[in-house]
N, CA, C, O and the ligand as a Tripos MOL2 file, in Angstrom:
@<TRIPOS>MOLECULE
protein
  269   267    68     0     0
PROTEIN
NO_CHARGES

@<TRIPOS>ATOM
      1 N           0.7830   -1.1930   -0.0330 N.3       1 MET1
      2 CA          0.0800    0.0220    0.0060 C.3       1 MET1
      3 C           0.8260    1.1830   -0.0490 C.2       1 MET1
      4 O           1.8650    1.2510    0.6090 O.2       1 MET1
      5 N           0.4110    2.2200   -0.8170 N.am      2 LYS2
      6 CA          1.2160    3.4390   -0.8010 C.3       2 LYS2
      7 C           0.4540    4.5620   -0.3610 C.2       2 LYS2
      8 O          -0.7580    4.5570   -0.5780 O.2       2 LYS2
      9 N           1.0210    5.5810    0.2600 N.am      3 VAL3
     10 CA          0.2840    6.7850    0.6300 C.3       3 VAL3
     11 C           1.1600    7.9370    0.1590 C.2       3 VAL3
     12 O           2.3510    7.7540   -0.0900 O.2       3 VAL3
     13 N           0.5910    9.0850    0.0400 N.am      4 LYS4
     14 CA          1.1100   10.2960   -0.4230 C.3       4 LYS4
     15 C           1.7440   11.0620    0.7970 C.2       4 LYS4
     16 O           1.0320   11.3700    1.7530 O.2       4 LYS4
     17 N           2.8490   11.3150    0.7690 N.am      5 CYS5
     18 CA          3.5200   12.2120    1.8360 C.3       5 CYS5
     19 C           2.8760   13.4460    1.8580 C.2       5 CYS5
     20 O           2.7310   14.1620    0.8670 O.2       5 CYS5
     21 N           2.4310   13.7370    3.1490 N.am      6 PRO6
     22 CA          1.7230   15.2310    3.1760 C.3       6 PRO6
     23 C           2.6030   16.3610    2.8960 C.2       6 PRO6
     24 O           2.1200   17.4460    2.5720 O.2       6 PRO6
     25 N           3.9930   16.1610    3.0100 N.am      7 THR7
     26 CA          4.7980   17.3650    2.9630 C.3       7 THR7
     27 C           5.1340   17.4720    1.5370 C.2       7 THR7
     28 O           4.9620   18.5530    0.9730 O.2       7 THR7
     29 N           5.6430   16.3570    0.8350 N.am      8 CYS8
     30 CA          6.1790   16.5790   -0.5350 C.3       8 CYS8
     31 C           5.3750   15.9140   -1.5810 C.2       8 CYS8
     32 O           5.6900   15.9860   -2.7690 O.2       8 CYS8
     33 N           4.3700   15.2850   -1.1690 N.am      9 LYS9
     34 CA          3.3580   14.5860   -2.0330 C.3       9 LYS9
     35 C           3.8220   13.4360   -2.8530 C.2       9 LYS9
     36 O           3.1800   12.9800   -3.7980 O.2       9 LYS9
     37 N           5.0590   12.9600   -2.4110 N.am     10 LYS10
     38 CA          5.5530   11.8560   -3.0110 C.3      10 LYS10
     39 C           5.0140   10.5980   -2.5790 C.2      10 LYS10
     40 O           4.7700   10.4640   -1.3800 O.2      10 LYS10
     41 N           4.7970    9.6760   -3.3620 N.am     11 LYS11
     42 CA          4.1570    8.4080   -3.0040 C.3      11 LYS11
     43 C           5.1810    7.4610   -2.2010 C.2      11 LYS11
     44 O           6.2380    7.0860   -2.7080 O.2      11 LYS11
     45 N           4.8220    7.1530   -1.0660 N.am     12 VAL12
     46 CA          5.7120    6.1980   -0.2640 C.3      12 VAL12
     47 C           4.9300    4.9340    0.2880 C.2      12 VAL12
     48 O           3.7100    4.8900    0.4500 O.2      12 VAL12
     49 N           5.6890    4.0720    0.5110 N.am     13 GLU13
     50 CA          5.2310    2.7860    1.0440 C.3      13 GLU13
     51 C           4.8970    2.8450    2.5190 C.2      13 GLU13
     52 O           5.7250    3.1750    3.3680 O.2      13 GLU13
     53 N           3.6080    2.5000    2.7920 N.am     14 TRP14
     54 CA          3.0610    2.6530    4.1740 C.3      14 TRP14
     55 C           3.8130    1.6080    5.0280 C.2      14 TRP14
     56 O           4.2540    1.8690    6.1470 O.2      14 TRP14
     57 N           3.9270    0.4080    4.4250 N.am     15 LYS15
     58 CA          4.4940   -0.8000    5.4040 C.3      15 LYS15
     59 C           5.9540   -0.4620    5.6200 C.2      15 LYS15
     60 O           6.6620    0.0740    4.7670 O.2      15 LYS15
     61 N           6.3310   -0.8100    6.7890 N.am     16 ASP16
     62 CA          7.7320   -0.6630    7.2810 C.3      16 ASP16
     63 C           8.3740    0.6610    7.0450 C.2      16 ASP16
     64 O           9.5710    0.7820    6.7840 O.2      16 ASP16
     65 N           7.4720    1.7160    7.1530 N.am     17 ASN17
     66 CA          7.8230    2.9960    6.9280 C.3      17 ASN17
     67 C           7.9370    3.7620    8.2600 C.2      17 ASN17
     68 O           6.9050    4.2570    8.7140 O.2      17 ASN17
     69 N           9.2130    3.9190    8.9940 N.am     18 PRO18
     70 CA          9.1000    4.5590   10.3890 C.3      18 PRO18
     71 C           8.6210    6.0190   10.2640 C.2      18 PRO18
     72 O           8.3360    6.6080   11.3070 O.2      18 PRO18
     73 N           8.5160    6.6030    9.1840 N.am     19 TYR19
     74 CA          8.2020    8.0210    9.1280 C.3      19 TYR19
     75 C           6.8200    8.3180    8.5380 C.2      19 TYR19
     76 O           6.4740    9.4700    8.2770 O.2      19 TYR19
     77 N           5.9210    7.0890    8.3060 N.am     20 ARG20
     78 CA          4.6280    7.2320    7.7960 C.3      20 ARG20
     79 C           3.8480    8.2090    8.6740 C.2      20 ARG20
     80 O           4.0590    8.2420    9.8860 O.2      20 ARG20
     81 N           2.9190    9.0330    8.0660 N.am     21 PRO21
     82 CA          2.7090    8.9020    6.6260 C.3      21 PRO21
     83 C           3.6530    9.6700    5.6790 C.2      21 PRO21
     84 O           3.4300    9.8680    4.4840 O.2      21 PRO21
     85 N           4.6560   10.0480    6.3170 N.am     22 PHE22
     86 CA          5.7310   10.8170    5.6240 C.3      22 PHE22
     87 C           6.6700   10.0470    4.7990 C.2      22 PHE22
     88 O           6.6850    8.8440    5.0610 O.2      22 PHE22
     89 N           7.4730   10.4520    3.8500 N.am     23 CYS23
     90 CA          8.4410    9.7010    3.0750 C.3      23 CYS23
     91 C           9.7970    9.7490    3.8060 C.2      23 CYS23
     92 O          10.6790    8.9560    3.4730 O.2      23 CYS23
     93 N           9.9660   10.5010    4.6280 N.am     24 SER24
     94 CA         11.1680   10.6060    5.2900 C.3      24 SER24
     95 C          11.2570   11.5230    6.4210 C.2      24 SER24
     96 O          10.4430   12.4430    6.4910 O.2      24 SER24
     97 N          12.2850   11.3550    7.4430 N.am     25 GLU25
     98 CA         12.3710   12.1130    8.5120 C.3      25 GLU25
     99 C          12.3820   13.5280    8.2390 C.2      25 GLU25
    100 O          11.8900   14.3020    9.0590 O.2      25 GLU25
    101 N          12.9080   13.9510    7.1370 N.am     26 ARG26
    102 CA         12.8470   15.4200    6.8110 C.3      26 ARG26
    103 C          11.4830   16.0150    6.7220 C.2      26 ARG26
    104 O          11.1280   17.0520    7.2820 O.2      26 ARG26
    105 N          10.6130   15.0990    5.8090 N.am     27 CYS27
    106 CA          9.3640   15.7500    5.7150 C.3      27 CYS27
    107 C           8.5900   15.7030    6.9410 C.2      27 CYS27
    108 O           7.8090   16.6130    7.2170 O.2      27 CYS27
    109 N           8.7720   14.6190    7.7520 N.am     28 LYS28
    110 CA          7.9610   14.5740    9.2080 C.3      28 LYS28
    111 C           8.3370   15.8420    9.9900 C.2      28 LYS28
    112 O           7.4900   16.4950   10.6000 O.2      28 LYS28
    113 N           9.8070   16.2040    9.9430 N.am     29 LEU29
    114 CA         10.0800   17.3840   10.8440 C.3      29 LEU29
    115 C           9.5650   18.6940   10.1230 C.2      29 LEU29
    116 O           9.2090   19.6360   10.8310 O.2      29 LEU29
    117 N           9.5120   18.7920    8.7920 N.am     30 ILE30
    118 CA          8.9000   19.8540    8.2360 C.3      30 ILE30
    119 C           7.4420   20.0430    8.6500 C.2      30 ILE30
    120 O           6.9610   21.1530    8.8780 O.2      30 ILE30
    121 N           6.7870   18.9330    8.7320 N.am     31 ASP31
    122 CA          5.3540   19.1710    9.1020 C.3      31 ASP31
    123 C           5.1910   19.3950   10.5270 C.2      31 ASP31
    124 O           4.2620   20.1330   10.8570 O.2      31 ASP31
    125 N           5.9790   18.8540   11.4960 N.am     32 LEU32
    126 CA          6.0670   19.2600   12.7620 C.3      32 LEU32
    127 C           6.4610   20.6610   12.9450 C.2      32 LEU32
    128 O           5.9830   21.3640   13.8360 O.2      32 LEU32
    129 N           7.2970   21.0460   12.1350 N.am     33 GLY33
    130 CA          7.7100   22.4190   12.1640 C.3      33 GLY33
    131 C           6.6340   23.4250   11.9070 C.2      33 GLY33
    132 O           6.6300   24.5720   12.3540 O.2      33 GLY33
    133 N           5.6850   22.8620   11.1120 N.am     34 ALA34
    134 CA          4.5880   23.6620   10.8210 C.3      34 ALA34
    135 C           3.7480   24.3420   12.0010 C.2      34 ALA34
    136 O           3.4370   25.5270   12.1300 O.2      34 ALA34
    137 N           3.4680   23.2300   12.8360 N.am     35 TRP35
    138 CA          2.6720   23.4890   13.9550 C.3      35 TRP35
    139 C           3.6860   24.0670   15.1770 C.2      35 TRP35
    140 O           3.2960   24.8730   16.0210 O.2      35 TRP35
    141 N           4.8020   23.6190   15.1350 N.am     36 ALA36
    142 CA          5.7340   23.8920   16.2650 C.3      36 ALA36
    143 C           6.5080   25.2610   15.7570 C.2      36 ALA36
    144 O           7.5720   25.5640   16.2970 O.2      36 ALA36
    145 N           5.9730   26.0510   14.7470 N.am     37 SER37
    146 CA          6.8270   27.1220   14.3280 C.3      37 SER37
    147 C           6.9310   28.1950   15.3860 C.2      37 SER37
    148 O           7.8500   29.0150   15.3840 O.2      37 SER37
    149 N           5.9540   28.1700   16.3040 N.am     38 GLY38
    150 CA          6.1350   29.1700   17.5370 C.3      38 GLY38
    151 C           7.3300   28.9420   18.3130 C.2      38 GLY38
    152 O           8.0060   29.8780   18.7400 O.2      38 GLY38
    153 N           7.6310   27.6470   18.5230 N.am     39 GLU39
    154 CA          8.6570   27.1930   19.2980 C.3      39 GLU39
    155 C           9.9080   27.5530   18.5330 C.2      39 GLU39
    156 O          10.9210   27.8630   19.1590 O.2      39 GLU39
    157 N           9.8930   27.5280   17.1360 N.am     40 TYR40
    158 CA         11.1830   27.7130   16.4640 C.3      40 TYR40
    159 C          11.4930   29.1890   16.5620 C.2      40 TYR40
    160 O          12.6700   29.5490   16.5730 O.2      40 TYR40
    161 N          10.4420   30.1240   16.6390 N.am     41 LYS41
    162 CA         10.5080   31.5960   16.7450 C.3      41 LYS41
    163 C          11.1040   31.7950   18.0680 C.2      41 LYS41
    164 O          12.0460   32.5850   18.1240 O.2      41 LYS41
    165 N          10.6980   31.1840   19.2000 N.am     42 ILE42
    166 CA         11.2080   31.3550   20.3640 C.3      42 ILE42
    167 C          12.6800   31.1120   20.3510 C.2      42 ILE42
    168 O          13.4800   31.9160   20.8280 O.2      42 ILE42
    169 N          13.0240   29.9520   19.7780 N.am     43 GLU43
    170 CA         14.5730   29.4890   19.6530 C.3      43 GLU43
    171 C          15.3530   30.6550   18.9120 C.2      43 GLU43
    172 O          16.4510   31.0880   19.2610 O.2      43 GLU43
    173 N          14.6310   31.0730   17.8710 N.am     44 GLY44
    174 CA         15.3160   32.2590   17.0320 C.3      44 GLY44
    175 C          15.5420   33.4530   18.0050 C.2      44 GLY44
    176 O          16.5750   34.1220   17.9550 O.2      44 GLY44
    177 N          14.6090   33.6790   18.8290 N.am     45 LYS45
    178 CA         14.5700   34.8060   19.6860 C.3      45 LYS45
    179 C          15.7470   34.6230   20.6150 C.2      45 LYS45
    180 O          16.5330   35.5480   20.8210 O.2      45 LYS45
    181 N          15.8800   33.3740   21.2070 N.am     46 LEU46
    182 CA         16.8110   32.9840   22.2460 C.3      46 LEU46
    183 C          18.2160   33.4960   21.5740 C.2      46 LEU46
    184 O          18.9470   34.3510   22.0750 O.2      46 LEU46
    185 N          18.4300   32.8620   20.4430 N.am     47 GLU47
    186 CA         19.6290   33.1020   19.5570 C.3      47 GLU47
    187 C          19.8720   34.6730   19.4720 C.2      47 GLU47
    188 O          20.9960   35.0750   19.7720 O.2      47 GLU47
    189 N          19.0530   35.4470   19.1460 N.am     48 ASP48
    190 CA         19.1240   36.8560   19.1010 C.3      48 ASP48
    191 C          19.6870   37.3850   20.4940 C.2      48 ASP48
    192 O          20.6580   38.1310   20.6180 O.2      48 ASP48
    193 N          18.9420   36.8920   21.4690 N.am     49 GLU49
    194 CA         19.3350   37.3390   22.7970 C.3      49 GLU49
    195 C          20.7290   37.1160   23.1650 C.2      49 GLU49
    196 O          21.4390   37.9620   23.7080 O.2      49 GLU49
    197 N          21.1300   35.7810   22.8020 N.am     50 LEU50
    198 CA         22.4230   35.4380   23.3090 C.3      50 LEU50
    199 C          23.5520   36.1010   22.4110 C.2      50 LEU50
    200 O          24.6940   36.2560   22.8430 O.2      50 LEU50
    201 N          23.1740   36.4700   21.1720 N.am     51 GLU51
    202 CA         24.1640   37.3620   20.3160 C.3      51 GLU51
    203 C          24.2730   38.6960   21.0520 C.2      51 GLU51
    204 O          25.3770   39.1920   21.2780 O.2      51 GLU51
    205 N          23.1190   39.2820   21.4310 N.am     52 LYS52
    206 CA         23.2390   40.4580   21.9940 C.3      52 LYS52
    207 C          24.0300   40.5120   23.3820 C.2      52 LYS52
    208 O          24.7970   41.4350   23.6570 O.2      52 LYS52
    209 N          23.7950   39.5420   24.1430 N.am     53 ILE53
    210 CA         24.4610   39.2720   25.3710 C.3      53 ILE53
    211 C          25.9670   39.2190   25.0350 C.2      53 ILE53
    212 O          26.7640   39.9310   25.6450 O.2      53 ILE53
    213 N          26.3450   38.3750   24.0680 N.am     54 LEU54
    214 CA         27.7490   38.0840   23.6620 C.3      54 LEU54
    215 C          28.3590   39.3480   23.2400 C.2      54 LEU54
    216 O          29.4280   39.7160   23.7280 O.2      54 LEU54
    217 N          27.6120   40.1570   22.1920 N.am     55 SER55
    218 CA         28.3160   41.4380   21.7860 C.3      55 SER55
    219 C          28.3260   42.4000   22.8480 C.2      55 SER55
    220 O          29.1900   43.2770   22.8530 O.2      55 SER55
    221 N          27.4010   42.3240   23.8060 N.am     56 GLU56
    222 CA         27.5310   43.4190   24.8680 C.3      56 GLU56
    223 C          28.8520   43.0110   25.9220 C.2      56 GLU56
    224 O          29.5740   43.8680   26.4320 O.2      56 GLU56
    225 N          28.9830   41.7790   26.0990 N.am     57 SER57
    226 CA         30.0040   41.4050   26.9610 C.3      57 SER57
    227 C          31.2370   41.7010   26.3260 C.2      57 SER57
    228 O          32.2050   42.0330   27.0120 O.2      57 SER57
    229 N          31.3240   41.6030   24.8440 N.am     58 GLU58
    230 CA         32.5560   41.9060   24.0720 C.3      58 GLU58
    231 C          32.7890   43.4900   24.0920 C.2      58 GLU58
    232 O          33.9120   43.9770   23.9580 O.2      58 GLU58
    233 N          31.7150   44.1940   24.2570 N.am     59 LYS59
    234 CA         31.7250   45.6080   24.0980 C.3      59 LYS59
    235 C          32.6040   45.9630   25.5320 C.2      59 LYS59
    236 O          33.5810   46.7070   25.6250 O.2      59 LYS59
    237 N          31.9190   45.1720   26.6250 N.am     60 GLU60
    238 CA         32.3980   45.7010   27.8960 C.3      60 GLU60
    239 C          33.9120   45.5530   28.1350 C.2      60 GLU60
    240 O          34.6040   46.3710   28.7410 O.2      60 GLU60
    241 N          34.3830   44.2730   27.5190 N.am     61 ARG61
    242 CA         35.6770   44.0030   27.6680 C.3      61 ARG61
    243 C          36.6180   44.8060   26.8850 C.2      61 ARG61
    244 O          37.8090   44.9130   27.1780 O.2      61 ARG61
    245 N          36.0310   45.3950   25.8350 N.am     62 LYS62
    246 CA         36.8120   46.3500   25.0410 C.3      62 LYS62
    247 C          36.8640   47.6480   25.7540 C.2      62 LYS62
    248 O          37.8390   48.3840   25.6030 O.2      62 LYS62
    249 N          35.8550   47.9780   26.5370 N.am     63 GLU63
    250 CA         35.8670   49.1770   27.2670 C.3      63 GLU63
    251 C          36.7630   49.1450   28.4960 C.2      63 GLU63
    252 O          37.3210   50.1590   28.9170 O.2      63 GLU63
    253 N          36.8880   47.8750   29.0880 N.am     64 LYS64
    254 CA         37.8660   47.6230   30.1280 C.3      64 LYS64
    255 C          39.2650   47.7120   29.5540 C.2      64 LYS64
    256 O          40.1150   48.2580   30.2570 O.2      64 LYS64
    257 N          39.5890   47.2730   28.4370 N.am     65 ASP65
    258 CA         40.7550   47.3440   27.8070 C.3      65 ASP65
    259 C          41.3960   48.7950   27.6650 C.2      65 ASP65
    260 O          42.5560   49.1360   27.8950 O.2      65 ASP65
    261 N          40.4290   49.4770   27.2670 N.am     66 ASN66
    262 CA         40.6520   50.9690   27.0640 C.3      66 ASN66
    263 C          40.9230   51.7150   28.3510 C.2      66 ASN66
    264 O          41.7110   52.6610   28.3270 O.2      66 ASN66
    265 N          40.2810   51.3310   29.5520 N.am     67 ALA67
    266 CA         40.4480   51.8690   30.7890 C.3      67 ALA67
    267 C          41.8640   51.6380   31.3990 C.2      67 ALA67
    268 O          42.1340   52.0800   32.5150 O.2      67 ALA67
    269 ZN          7.9660   13.7280    1.7120 Zn       68 ZN68
@<TRIPOS>BOND
     1     1     2 1
     2     2     3 1
     3     3     4 2
     4     3     5 am
     5     5     6 1
     6     6     7 1
     7     7     8 2
     8     7     9 am
     9     9    10 1
    10    10    11 1
    11    11    12 2
    12    11    13 am
    13    13    14 1
    14    14    15 1
    15    15    16 2
    16    15    17 am
    17    17    18 1
    18    18    19 1
    19    19    20 2
    20    19    21 am
    21    21    22 1
    22    22    23 1
    23    23    24 2
    24    23    25 am
    25    25    26 1
    26    26    27 1
    27    27    28 2
    28    27    29 am
    29    29    30 1
    30    30    31 1
    31    31    32 2
    32    31    33 am
    33    33    34 1
    34    34    35 1
    35    35    36 2
    36    35    37 am
    37    37    38 1
    38    38    39 1
    39    39    40 2
    40    39    41 am
    41    41    42 1
    42    42    43 1
    43    43    44 2
    44    43    45 am
    45    45    46 1
    46    46    47 1
    47    47    48 2
    48    47    49 am
    49    49    50 1
    50    50    51 1
    51    51    52 2
    52    51    53 am
    53    53    54 1
    54    54    55 1
    55    55    56 2
    56    55    57 am
    57    57    58 1
    58    58    59 1
    59    59    60 2
    60    59    61 am
    61    61    62 1
    62    62    63 1
    63    63    64 2
    64    63    65 am
    65    65    66 1
    66    66    67 1
    67    67    68 2
    68    67    69 am
    69    69    70 1
    70    70    71 1
    71    71    72 2
    72    71    73 am
    73    73    74 1
    74    74    75 1
    75    75    76 2
    76    75    77 am
    77    77    78 1
    78    78    79 1
    79    79    80 2
    80    79    81 am
    81    81    82 1
    82    82    83 1
    83    83    84 2
    84    83    85 am
    85    85    86 1
    86    86    87 1
    87    87    88 2
    88    87    89 am
    89    89    90 1
    90    90    91 1
    91    91    92 2
    92    91    93 am
    93    93    94 1
    94    94    95 1
    95    95    96 2
    96    95    97 am
    97    97    98 1
    98    98    99 1
    99    99   100 2
   100    99   101 am
   101   101   102 1
   102   102   103 1
   103   103   104 2
   104   103   105 am
   105   105   106 1
   106   106   107 1
   107   107   108 2
   108   107   109 am
   109   109   110 1
   110   110   111 1
   111   111   112 2
   112   111   113 am
   113   113   114 1
   114   114   115 1
   115   115   116 2
   116   115   117 am
   117   117   118 1
   118   118   119 1
   119   119   120 2
   120   119   121 am
   121   121   122 1
   122   122   123 1
   123   123   124 2
   124   123   125 am
   125   125   126 1
   126   126   127 1
   127   127   128 2
   128   127   129 am
   129   129   130 1
   130   130   131 1
   131   131   132 2
   132   131   133 am
   133   133   134 1
   134   134   135 1
   135   135   136 2
   136   135   137 am
   137   137   138 1
   138   138   139 1
   139   139   140 2
   140   139   141 am
   141   141   142 1
   142   142   143 1
   143   143   144 2
   144   143   145 am
   145   145   146 1
   146   146   147 1
   147   147   148 2
   148   147   149 am
   149   149   150 1
   150   150   151 1
   151   151   152 2
   152   151   153 am
   153   153   154 1
   154   154   155 1
   155   155   156 2
   156   155   157 am
   157   157   158 1
   158   158   159 1
   159   159   160 2
   160   159   161 am
   161   161   162 1
   162   162   163 1
   163   163   164 2
   164   163   165 am
   165   165   166 1
   166   166   167 1
   167   167   168 2
   168   167   169 am
   169   169   170 1
   170   170   171 1
   171   171   172 2
   172   171   173 am
   173   173   174 1
   174   174   175 1
   175   175   176 2
   176   175   177 am
   177   177   178 1
   178   178   179 1
   179   179   180 2
   180   179   181 am
   181   181   182 1
   182   182   183 1
   183   183   184 2
   184   183   185 am
   185   185   186 1
   186   186   187 1
   187   187   188 2
   188   187   189 am
   189   189   190 1
   190   190   191 1
   191   191   192 2
   192   191   193 am
   193   193   194 1
   194   194   195 1
   195   195   196 2
   196   195   197 am
   197   197   198 1
   198   198   199 1
   199   199   200 2
   200   199   201 am
   201   201   202 1
   202   202   203 1
   203   203   204 2
   204   203   205 am
   205   205   206 1
   206   206   207 1
   207   207   208 2
   208   207   209 am
   209   209   210 1
   210   210   211 1
   211   211   212 2
   212   211   213 am
   213   213   214 1
   214   214   215 1
   215   215   216 2
   216   215   217 am
   217   217   218 1
   218   218   219 1
   219   219   220 2
   220   219   221 am
   221   221   222 1
   222   222   223 1
   223   223   224 2
   224   223   225 am
   225   225   226 1
   226   226   227 1
   227   227   228 2
   228   227   229 am
   229   229   230 1
   230   230   231 1
   231   231   232 2
   232   231   233 am
   233   233   234 1
   234   234   235 1
   235   235   236 2
   236   235   237 am
   237   237   238 1
   238   238   239 1
   239   239   240 2
   240   239   241 am
   241   241   242 1
   242   242   243 1
   243   243   244 2
   244   243   245 am
   245   245   246 1
   246   246   247 1
   247   247   248 2
   248   247   249 am
   249   249   250 1
   250   250   251 1
   251   251   252 2
   252   251   253 am
   253   253   254 1
   254   254   255 1
   255   255   256 2
   256   255   257 am
   257   257   258 1
   258   258   259 1
   259   259   260 2
   260   259   261 am
   261   261   262 1
   262   262   263 1
   263   263   264 2
   264   263   265 am
   265   265   266 1
   266   266   267 1
   267   267   268 2
@<TRIPOS>SUBSTRUCTURE
     1 MET1         2 RESIDUE 1 A MET
     2 LYS2         6 RESIDUE 1 A LYS
     3 VAL3        10 RESIDUE 1 A VAL
     4 LYS4        14 RESIDUE 1 A LYS
     5 CYS5        18 RESIDUE 1 A CYS
     6 PRO6        22 RESIDUE 1 A PRO
     7 THR7        26 RESIDUE 1 A THR
     8 CYS8        30 RESIDUE 1 A CYS
     9 LYS9        34 RESIDUE 1 A LYS
    10 LYS10       38 RESIDUE 1 A LYS
    11 LYS11       42 RESIDUE 1 A LYS
    12 VAL12       46 RESIDUE 1 A VAL
    13 GLU13       50 RESIDUE 1 A GLU
    14 TRP14       54 RESIDUE 1 A TRP
    15 LYS15       58 RESIDUE 1 A LYS
    16 ASP16       62 RESIDUE 1 A ASP
    17 ASN17       66 RESIDUE 1 A ASN
    18 PRO18       70 RESIDUE 1 A PRO
    19 TYR19       74 RESIDUE 1 A TYR
    20 ARG20       78 RESIDUE 1 A ARG
    21 PRO21       82 RESIDUE 1 A PRO
    22 PHE22       86 RESIDUE 1 A PHE
    23 CYS23       90 RESIDUE 1 A CYS
    24 SER24       94 RESIDUE 1 A SER
    25 GLU25       98 RESIDUE 1 A GLU
    26 ARG26      102 RESIDUE 1 A ARG
    27 CYS27      106 RESIDUE 1 A CYS
    28 LYS28      110 RESIDUE 1 A LYS
    29 LEU29      114 RESIDUE 1 A LEU
    30 ILE30      118 RESIDUE 1 A ILE
    31 ASP31      122 RESIDUE 1 A ASP
    32 LEU32      126 RESIDUE 1 A LEU
    33 GLY33      130 RESIDUE 1 A GLY
    34 ALA34      134 RESIDUE 1 A ALA
    35 TRP35      138 RESIDUE 1 A TRP
    36 ALA36      142 RESIDUE 1 A ALA
    37 SER37      146 RESIDUE 1 A SER
    38 GLY38      150 RESIDUE 1 A GLY
    39 GLU39      154 RESIDUE 1 A GLU
    40 TYR40      158 RESIDUE 1 A TYR
    41 LYS41      162 RESIDUE 1 A LYS
    42 ILE42      166 RESIDUE 1 A ILE
    43 GLU43      170 RESIDUE 1 A GLU
    44 GLY44      174 RESIDUE 1 A GLY
    45 LYS45      178 RESIDUE 1 A LYS
    46 LEU46      182 RESIDUE 1 A LEU
    47 GLU47      186 RESIDUE 1 A GLU
    48 ASP48      190 RESIDUE 1 A ASP
    49 GLU49      194 RESIDUE 1 A GLU
    50 LEU50      198 RESIDUE 1 A LEU
    51 GLU51      202 RESIDUE 1 A GLU
    52 LYS52      206 RESIDUE 1 A LYS
    53 ILE53      210 RESIDUE 1 A ILE
    54 LEU54      214 RESIDUE 1 A LEU
    55 SER55      218 RESIDUE 1 A SER
    56 GLU56      222 RESIDUE 1 A GLU
    57 SER57      226 RESIDUE 1 A SER
    58 GLU58      230 RESIDUE 1 A GLU
    59 LYS59      234 RESIDUE 1 A LYS
    60 GLU60      238 RESIDUE 1 A GLU
    61 ARG61      242 RESIDUE 1 A ARG
    62 LYS62      246 RESIDUE 1 A LYS
    63 GLU63      250 RESIDUE 1 A GLU
    64 LYS64      254 RESIDUE 1 A LYS
    65 ASP65      258 RESIDUE 1 A ASP
    66 ASN66      262 RESIDUE 1 A ASN
    67 ALA67      266 RESIDUE 1 A ALA
    68 ZN68       269 GROUP 0 **** ****
C-alpha cells in the first residue's frame, strides 16, 4: 500500500515506513515544524538574545581594555 507524503506529495510505501505517513524524517520534521513554528520563533529569539549578550560582553571587555 502506498500513501502520499503530506509534505512533498511523493508516494511512499506505508508498510515498514518509520516516518509514515511521511516519506522521510525530513518531511516529518517539516510538518512538525509547521505547528511548532512558534517554538522555532522562540528559539530564534533566544539566539538573538544570546548574540546581544555576547556582543555586549565583548563591548564591555573592550571598554575595560581602554580603561
Ligand atoms: Zn516527503
